[in-house]
C-alpha positions as CSV (number, residue, x, y, z in Angstrom):
1,M,-17.7,3.5,-20.9
2,L,-16.0,2.9,-24.2
3,R,-14.8,6.0,-26.0
4,L,-15.2,6.6,-29.8
5,K,-11.6,5.5,-30.6
6,N,-12.4,2.1,-29.1
7,I,-15.3,1.4,-31.5
8,R,-13.1,-1.5,-32.9
9,Y,-14.1,-3.5,-29.8
10,I,-17.8,-3.4,-30.7
11,S,-19.4,-6.1,-32.9
12,L,-22.9,-7.1,-33.8
13,S,-22.8,-10.2,-31.5
14,K,-21.7,-8.0,-28.6
15,V,-24.5,-5.5,-29.2
16,L,-27.1,-8.2,-29.4
17,N,-25.8,-9.8,-26.2
18,I,-26.1,-6.5,-24.4
19,L,-29.7,-6.3,-25.6
20,R,-30.3,-9.8,-24.2
21,L,-28.7,-8.8,-20.9
22,Q,-31.0,-5.7,-20.7
23,K,-34.0,-7.8,-21.4
24,F,-33.1,-10.4,-18.7
25,Y,-32.4,-7.5,-16.3
26,R,-35.8,-6.0,-16.9
27,K,-37.6,-9.3,-16.5
28,A,-35.7,-10.0,-13.2
29,K,-36.8,-6.7,-11.8
30,H,-40.3,-7.8,-12.4
31,G,-39.8,-11.2,-10.8
32,N,-39.3,-13.3,-13.9
33,F,-36.2,-15.5,-13.6
34,S,-37.2,-18.2,-16.1
35,T,-35.1,-17.3,-19.1
36,E,-31.5,-18.2,-19.8
37,V,-28.9,-15.9,-18.3
38,P,-26.9,-14.4,-21.1
39,P,-23.0,-14.1,-21.0
40,P,-21.6,-11.0,-19.3
41,S,-20.5,-8.0,-21.3
42,F,-17.6,-7.2,-18.9
43,A,-15.4,-9.2,-16.5
44,N,-13.0,-8.6,-13.7
45,Y,-10.2,-11.2,-14.0
46,E,-7.7,-11.3,-11.1
47,P,-4.0,-11.5,-12.2
48,T,-2.9,-12.0,-8.6
49,N,-4.2,-11.4,-5.1
50,I,-0.7,-10.6,-3.9
51,C,0.1,-6.9,-3.1
52,N,3.2,-4.8,-2.4
53,L,1.4,-2.5,0.1
54,A,-0.4,-2.9,3.3
55,C,-3.3,-0.4,2.9
56,K,-5.2,0.3,6.1
57,M,-8.7,-1.0,4.9
58,C,-7.7,-3.5,2.2
59,P,-8.2,-7.2,3.0
60,S,-5.4,-8.2,0.6
61,G,-2.8,-5.7,1.9
62,K,-3.6,-6.2,5.5
63,G,-3.3,-10.0,5.2
64,M,-7.0,-10.6,6.0
65,L,-7.9,-12.7,2.9
66,K,-8.9,-16.2,3.9
67,R,-8.4,-17.6,0.4
68,P,-5.0,-18.8,-0.8
69,R,-2.5,-16.3,-2.5
70,G,-1.5,-17.0,-6.0
71,T,-1.3,-15.9,-9.6
72,A,-3.4,-16.5,-12.7
73,D,-2.8,-19.5,-14.9
74,M,-2.3,-18.2,-18.5
75,E,-3.8,-21.2,-20.2
76,L,-7.0,-20.9,-18.2
77,Y,-7.1,-17.2,-18.9
78,K,-6.7,-17.7,-22.6
79,K,-9.4,-20.4,-22.6
80,F,-11.8,-17.9,-20.9
81,I,-11.0,-15.2,-23.5
82,L,-11.5,-17.5,-26.4
83,E,-14.8,-18.9,-25.1
84,N,-16.2,-15.4,-24.4
85,R,-14.6,-13.2,-27.1
86,H,-17.8,-12.8,-29.1
87,T,-19.8,-11.3,-26.2
88,L,-17.1,-9.8,-23.9
89,T,-16.6,-6.1,-24.5
90,N,-14.4,-5.1,-21.6
91,I,-12.0,-7.0,-19.3
92,M,-10.7,-5.3,-16.1
93,L,-7.5,-7.0,-15.0
94,H,-7.8,-6.3,-11.3
95,F,-9.6,-7.6,-8.2
96,Q,-7.5,-8.0,-5.1
97,G,-3.7,-7.5,-5.2
98,E,-1.5,-5.4,-7.4
99,P,-1.7,-6.4,-11.1
100,L,1.8,-5.2,-11.9
101,M,3.2,-7.8,-9.6
102,F,2.1,-10.4,-12.1
103,Q,4.9,-10.9,-14.6
104,Q,2.5,-12.0,-17.4
105,L,0.2,-9.0,-17.1
106,G,1.4,-7.7,-20.5
107,E,0.6,-11.0,-22.1
108,M,-2.9,-10.9,-20.5
109,I,-3.5,-7.5,-22.0
110,S,-2.1,-8.3,-25.4
111,F,-4.2,-11.5,-25.7
112,A,-7.4,-9.8,-24.9
113,R,-6.7,-7.0,-27.3
114,Q,-5.9,-9.5,-30.1
115,N,-9.4,-10.9,-29.5
116,R,-11.0,-7.4,-29.7
117,I,-11.7,-6.9,-26.0
118,H,-11.1,-3.6,-24.3
119,T,-8.5,-3.8,-21.5
120,M,-8.0,-1.9,-18.3
121,F,-6.4,-2.4,-14.9
122,S,-6.1,-0.5,-11.6
123,T,-2.8,0.0,-9.9
124,N,-1.4,1.6,-6.8
125,G,1.3,3.1,-9.0
126,Q,4.3,2.0,-7.1
127,L,5.6,-0.2,-10.0
128,L,4.4,2.0,-12.9
129,A,7.7,3.6,-13.8
130,Q,9.7,0.4,-14.0
131,N,6.9,-1.3,-16.1
132,I,6.6,1.5,-18.7
133,D,7.9,-0.9,-21.4
134,L,5.2,-3.4,-20.6
135,I,2.6,-0.6,-21.0
136,R,4.2,0.6,-24.2
137,N,4.3,-2.9,-25.7
138,A,1.0,-4.3,-24.5
139,R,-0.9,-1.1,-24.9
140,P,-3.7,-1.4,-22.3
141,D,-6.6,0.9,-23.2
142,H,-7.3,2.3,-19.8
143,I,-5.2,2.5,-16.6
144,I,-6.6,3.6,-13.2
145,V,-3.9,5.0,-11.0
146,S,-4.6,5.3,-7.3
147,L,-3.2,8.4,-5.6
148,D,-4.7,9.0,-2.2
149,G,-2.4,11.8,-1.0
150,L,-0.1,14.4,-2.4
151,T,2.7,14.2,0.2
152,D,4.2,11.2,1.9
153,E,2.5,12.2,5.1
154,T,-1.0,12.1,3.7
155,Y,-0.3,9.3,1.2
156,T,1.1,6.7,3.7
157,K,-1.6,7.2,6.2
158,Y,-3.6,4.8,4.0
159,R,-1.1,3.4,1.5
160,V,1.2,1.9,4.1
161,G,4.6,0.9,2.7
162,G,4.3,3.1,-0.4
163,K,6.0,6.3,-1.5
164,V,4.1,9.0,-3.2
165,Q,7.1,9.9,-5.4
166,N,6.9,6.4,-7.0
167,V,3.4,7.3,-8.2
168,F,4.5,10.7,-9.6
169,D,7.4,9.0,-11.4
170,G,5.0,6.6,-13.0
171,L,2.6,9.3,-14.1
172,E,5.6,11.2,-15.6
173,K,6.6,8.2,-17.6
174,L,3.0,7.7,-18.8
175,S,2.8,11.4,-19.8
176,Q,5.9,11.0,-22.0
177,L,4.5,8.2,-24.1
178,P,3.4,9.2,-27.7
179,A,-0.3,9.6,-28.1
180,N,-0.7,6.4,-30.0
181,E,1.0,4.4,-27.2
182,R,-0.5,6.2,-24.2
183,P,-3.5,4.6,-22.5
184,Y,-6.5,6.6,-21.2
185,I,-5.3,7.6,-17.7
186,E,-7.7,7.9,-14.9
187,L,-6.4,9.2,-11.5
188,Q,-8.4,7.9,-8.6
189,F,-8.3,9.7,-5.3
190,L,-9.9,8.0,-2.3
191,V,-11.2,10.8,-0.1
192,F,-10.3,10.6,3.6
193,S,-10.3,13.0,6.5
194,H,-6.5,13.4,6.2
195,N,-6.4,14.2,2.5
196,E,-9.7,16.0,1.6
197,H,-7.9,19.4,1.9
198,E,-5.7,18.3,-1.1
199,I,-8.6,18.0,-3.6
200,P,-8.2,21.5,-5.0
201,Y,-4.6,20.7,-6.0
202,L,-5.5,17.7,-8.2
203,Q,-6.2,20.0,-11.1
204,K,-2.5,20.9,-11.4
205,L,-1.6,17.2,-11.6
206,E,-4.2,16.8,-14.4
207,K,-2.4,19.3,-16.6
208,K,1.1,18.3,-15.6
209,Y,0.7,14.6,-16.3
210,R,-1.8,14.8,-19.1
211,I,-4.4,12.9,-17.0
212,D,-7.7,12.2,-18.9
213,K,-9.9,11.9,-15.9
214,I,-9.8,12.5,-12.1
215,T,-12.2,10.4,-10.0
216,L,-12.9,11.3,-6.4
217,K,-14.0,8.0,-4.8
218,T,-15.7,7.5,-1.4
219,A,-13.8,5.2,1.0
220,Q,-15.2,1.8,2.1
221,I,-14.9,0.9,5.8
222,Y,-15.5,-2.3,7.6
223,D,-15.9,-1.5,11.3
224,E,-16.5,1.5,13.7
225,S,-12.8,1.8,14.4
226,Q,-12.3,3.1,10.8
227,I,-14.9,5.9,11.1
228,E,-12.1,8.4,11.8
229,F,-10.8,8.0,8.3
230,L,-14.1,9.3,6.8
231,P,-13.9,12.8,5.4
232,N,-15.7,15.7,7.1
233,D,-17.3,16.9,3.9
234,Q,-20.3,14.6,3.6
235,K,-20.5,14.7,-0.2
236,Y,-17.3,12.6,-0.2
237,S,-18.6,9.9,2.1
238,R,-21.0,7.0,1.3
239,Y,-22.1,6.7,5.0
240,N,-24.2,8.5,7.5
241,I,-22.7,8.4,11.0
242,S,-24.9,8.3,14.1
243,N,-24.0,7.4,17.7
244,G,-20.7,6.0,16.6
245,K,-22.3,3.7,14.0
246,F,-22.1,3.9,10.2
247,K,-24.7,3.2,7.6
248,L,-24.9,3.6,3.8
249,K,-26.6,6.7,2.7
250,K,-28.1,5.0,-0.2
251,S,-30.9,2.5,0.5
252,Q,-30.6,-1.0,-0.8
253,E,-32.8,-1.8,-3.8
254,N,-33.6,-5.3,-4.9
255,H,-31.6,-5.3,-8.1
256,C,-28.0,-5.2,-9.4
257,K,-26.8,-4.5,-12.9
258,R,-23.2,-5.5,-12.1
259,L,-24.3,-9.0,-11.2
260,I,-26.1,-9.5,-14.5
261,F,-23.9,-7.5,-16.9
262,G,-20.6,-8.5,-15.4
263,T,-18.7,-11.3,-13.7
264,T,-15.7,-11.6,-11.4
265,I,-13.1,-14.3,-11.7
266,C,-10.4,-15.1,-9.1
267,F,-6.9,-15.9,-10.1
268,D,-7.6,-19.7,-9.7
269,G,-10.7,-19.6,-11.9
270,R,-13.4,-19.3,-9.2
271,V,-16.4,-17.3,-10.3
272,V,-17.9,-14.9,-7.7
273,P,-20.7,-12.3,-7.9
274,C,-18.6,-9.1,-7.9
275,C,-15.6,-7.4,-6.4
276,F,-17.3,-7.2,-3.0
277,D,-16.9,-10.9,-2.5
278,K,-13.2,-10.6,-1.7
279,D,-12.9,-14.1,-0.1
280,A,-15.0,-15.9,-2.6
281,D,-17.6,-16.8,0.0
282,H,-20.3,-16.9,-2.7
283,E,-18.4,-19.0,-5.3
284,F,-20.7,-20.2,-8.2
285,G,-18.2,-22.5,-9.9
286,N,-14.8,-22.6,-11.5
287,I,-14.0,-22.0,-15.2
288,S,-11.3,-24.7,-15.0
289,S,-14.1,-27.3,-15.0
290,Q,-17.2,-25.5,-16.4
291,S,-17.9,-22.9,-19.0
292,L,-19.0,-19.5,-17.8
293,A,-22.4,-20.1,-19.5
294,E,-22.9,-23.3,-17.5
295,I,-21.9,-21.5,-14.3
296,R,-24.3,-18.5,-14.9
297,N,-27.2,-20.9,-15.6
298,S,-26.5,-23.1,-12.6
299,E,-29.0,-23.5,-9.8
300,K,-26.6,-21.8,-7.5
301,F,-26.2,-18.7,-9.6
302,R,-29.8,-18.4,-10.5
303,N,-30.8,-18.7,-6.8
304,F,-28.4,-15.9,-5.9
305,V,-29.8,-13.7,-8.6
306,K,-33.3,-14.4,-7.3
307,Q,-32.3,-13.4,-3.8
308,V,-30.6,-10.2,-5.0
309,F,-33.8,-9.2,-6.9
310,T,-36.1,-10.1,-4.0
311,Q,-34.3,-9.7,-0.7
312,R,-30.9,-8.2,-1.3
313,N,-30.5,-6.9,2.2
314,G,-30.1,-10.5,3.3
315,I,-26.8,-10.9,1.4
316,D,-23.7,-9.9,3.5
317,I,-21.6,-8.6,0.6
318,C,-24.4,-6.3,-0.6
319,N,-24.6,-4.4,2.7
320,N,-21.6,-2.2,2.0
321,C,-22.3,-1.7,-1.7
322,T,-23.3,1.6,-3.4
323,E,-24.6,-0.1,-6.6
């Protein structure tokens, strides 16, 4: 959600595009897929799928990604920005991997901001302190800092290879930035069985580090061996557990706003439905050879939209989604 101070990112063309997206979405919910698919209003663009940690349930960190590792091509990224700047409101510079491992992240942020696009990225926080000059100079609008434990004991149960003090050092550096240079800071806390007891202490961090928002996020698991990580307090879990099996609490409905209003682009230009398609198994095309408008109006994309809005439970990546 854009805040009032970010009104500079809004334009008439972007508002009209959002209205077109809403109209297409409403029609799709009623089975009408005949009209042209408008451009997205937000995008995830992957700087890199390389990471510095080995988080327990992360395909990138655990080395389970089937697609190649690499980093974004800046010319392709700039081409994407220029082609979509009149309709794109927000760009999230993360997907798989750690964004701060990409040396040109600051350039990505600056170029999007120059073209009046709101910027944000999500980080594990391990490299925050040493990249404070990048943040000061590029001035991202929003940073999500993941902190899934308040001691090394609880933190490293999931964030394998990390040190909780590195995250605290980064938060301290961010808190020291002048107001006009400091991004909106969101602290994201993945709730597990081993850290749920620490939730009451997060409020102290909010005051200490001038954090704007704390988000308690439910963990995503992939198989029954990971059930032990789920918290005991059911309000912090997205699953129901029965006879050693897990199932999403929320029933799957045949629609998805994220698919229509957004897009996700891998570091090599491949366009996929969303952040749940971590291996690009449902690739629609590549922005290196097609425009995003061509890809979103291709037969492949339109057929996928139709399936989501008619039989979503038949799509593998949707089966673990809370959208």
